[in-house]
C-alpha positions, 0 to 999 in steps of 0.5 A: 650774837653776829651772823656774817651775810657775804655776797659770795655765798648764798647761806650763812653757817648754822648756829646752834643753841641749847635754851629751852623756852626762849626766843631768837630775835633778829635785831632790824638793819638796813640792806639790800638783801633779796630772798632772806629767809630764817630757817629754824631747824631740830635734831629730828629734821623739823623746820620752819622757814621765815621769809624776812621781806623788810630788814629794817622790822625786828623779828622775835620767833619762839625757838623752843621746839628748834635746835638751831637757826641760819639764813638762806638768800638770793643775793647782797650786794656787800657783807653784812653783819646781822645782830642776833639773840636767843634768850 
């Protein structure tokens, strides 16, 4: 799935998933985004924050305990399309 990061906002929409025992992968991309953080959360409000200081390095996280995710960021110079897989 593609997630849009827009300079007009500071947060992406929340994306839900129902897989169990799965991995979330953020594919590497070139960007000029400040303060990019991946947020994971479950229905009980338990969450985790993963800072993404270098977007040119892919990130894979076990998301078995979570049900949705989103990105937050301080600023960016243009719109970015971030490719994320959950499987």
